[in-house]
C-alpha positions, 0 to 999 in steps of 0.5 A: 500500500502507498505510504501516506505522510503524516503531514498529508493526512493532517492538512487534508482533513480540514482542507474543505474544498479539496475534500469536496472535490474528492468526494464528488469525483468518487461519487460516480456510481451515485451519478449513474443512479441520478442520471437514470432517474432523470432519464438522461443519457450517460456518455463516456470519454477519455480526454478533457472535452466534455463540452459537446456532451453537456451542451447536448443534454447528456452526462459525461463520465470518465469511466474509472469514476463509475467503479464500485471498488471495495472501498466504495462504502467509505465514499458513501459514508463521506457522501452521507456525512456531507449531505447531513452536516454540510461540507463546512461542518464536516471539515471543521469537525475533523479539524477540531477532533484533530486538535483535541486528540493528543494520541493521534488516533483521530489523525491516523483514522482520518489519514487512513480513510483519505489514503483509502479514497486516494488509492481507490482510483489507483487500485481500479486502474491496477485491476483493470490492466490485468483484465485488459491483458486477459481480454486480449489487449497486447501486453506491450501496449501502454498502461493507460490503454490496457487499463481503460480497455479493462474498465470498459469491459467491466463498466461499459454497460453503464454508458449509453454512448461513448466519445473517443478522440484519436490522437497521434498514438496508434495504440489509442487508435486501436483501443478505440476501435477495439471498444466497438469490435468487442461491443464493450460499449454501445454507440461508440463514436470515434472522432478523428483529429487532423494532423496539419493546421491547414484550412482544409483540416479545420473544415474536416474537424468542424465536420467531425464535430457536426457528425458527433452532434448528429450522432448524440441527438439520435441517442438522447432525443434532444436537440443540440443548443448553440445557446447552451453550448455558449453557456457551457463554454463560458463556464469551461473557460472559467475552469481553465482560468482557475487552473492556470492560477493554480499551476502558474501562480500558486504552485511555483510560490515559496508558500503553498497551501498544504504539504507537497505530497497533498498538493501532488495528490490534489493535482492528480485529482484536478487532472482526472476530474477535468476530463468530465468536470465531475459530471456537473460543470456549474458545481465544478466551477463553484468548487474550483473557485472555492478551492483557489480561494481556500488555497489563498486563505491557507497561504495567508495563515502561518498555521496552515501554509507550508513553507516550500522555499527549500523544496525543488519544483519537479515537473512529472510528465506525461502522466495520463498514459500511466504514472507512479503516484508513490513518487509524490511521497518520495519527493515530500521526504526529500524536500521536493515537490512534484507537479503534474501539468499535463493539461497545461502542456497540451493546451487544454487550459487555453480558452475557447473563443466565444465570438463568432462560429462556436463550432469553428472555435471549438474545432480550433480548440481541439486542433490546439490540443493536437498541437499541444500533444505535438504533431511531432515529438519536437513540438511536444517537448517545446511545449514541455519546456515552455510550461517548465519555464513558466512554472520555474521548474528546477527539473523535469521527470520524463516518464517513459511508459512501457509500450508507448511508441510515440510520445514517450520516445521524445526524452532524448529530443527533450534533452537535446533541445534543452542543451541547444537553448541558451535561455533554459538549463532545466535538467531532465531525468527519465523514469521508465514506467510499466505498472504501479509499484514496479521497481519502487526502490530503484525509482527512489534511488534514481530520483534521489540522485537526480535531486542531489545532482540539481542541488549540486549545480 
């Protein structure tokens, strides 16, 4: 089981906005129940583009959220406590108990519950990887594709339809096709992404969007509303604005709102929850606004803030194809902090233009994402460097995910480009990832040596 640092448990139980977002994220099964009761269709998705789904009156759902794992009763208890007491009362009660409990028992129990909730997603992925391989997904495919394949076999029947977006990855293309071939999900729409920035490519992207809208209307029985699409994009742009505040204003600071380990876990929650906005966009915006405000408030309070001025800032990317969460604990113990800015690197946080043709504007946004991931490895690594410089990163950990034949081969190019740049001296370390928990001691040793190298410069 992943080790949870003591200070991580301590500063999480009274972090109201973080608790709220975590509870909402893991309330996926409850989401399905309410959607069915309200006669609403549920659409699965893998990448953070739920806007068309929401504007069409359907409910977007990132499929790992729908799993009822062995610890779901803990989440149901948290939901019941929140609904009964209110989030503020629940957080204040936990905080009060923490302060009066000299034995540390409350803290240990609270920390254990929090750890279990955090581990739920990781354990869901781990078991799904095994299922994916057993079902015929080649073992030399990346961790992310295998996990999602297993999850769709297990949970695809909960979806009414699915939106897959093809990026420059042959494995993900095969994974999307396999969902249809194996009938793991009904009504699977695969949106192709053009590989050049021409006007012809933009027209093609607009046609793909229009085709999905027509596809969705047939399933939901509801007409797609441009007026609602405008409202959705307005709220979505607010999410992007707030995410930039977290990554580019709060994260690089000397004072941060919680321990580095907590901040890392919070970011992983933000990365995954952004995919479907926890299925409720307006509430997600409200929660995110509350989170940013609470971060500022905690930084202003010496008792709650964390002085990270001597902690190295390390970017860990890419993570969506698979990552080792244990490294956040290593970093906390070694006076470093891990940041997961994948969506910032890939351009997800750039706003959608609200003037003019919204379908065209959204097509441009999707194509910007394609360029963010990189139509070539050179384009991708330049995006990594740009975000690293904006976050004042002291180092970059590049994840070489086993089975990745496209993006994760770019680490040599990343080093080469950094060496050629006069303005950037960010050191890079490569960590190979195959499965969670593999070669933990080796990873810890390499990470420690990397930090020592940075400090010695």
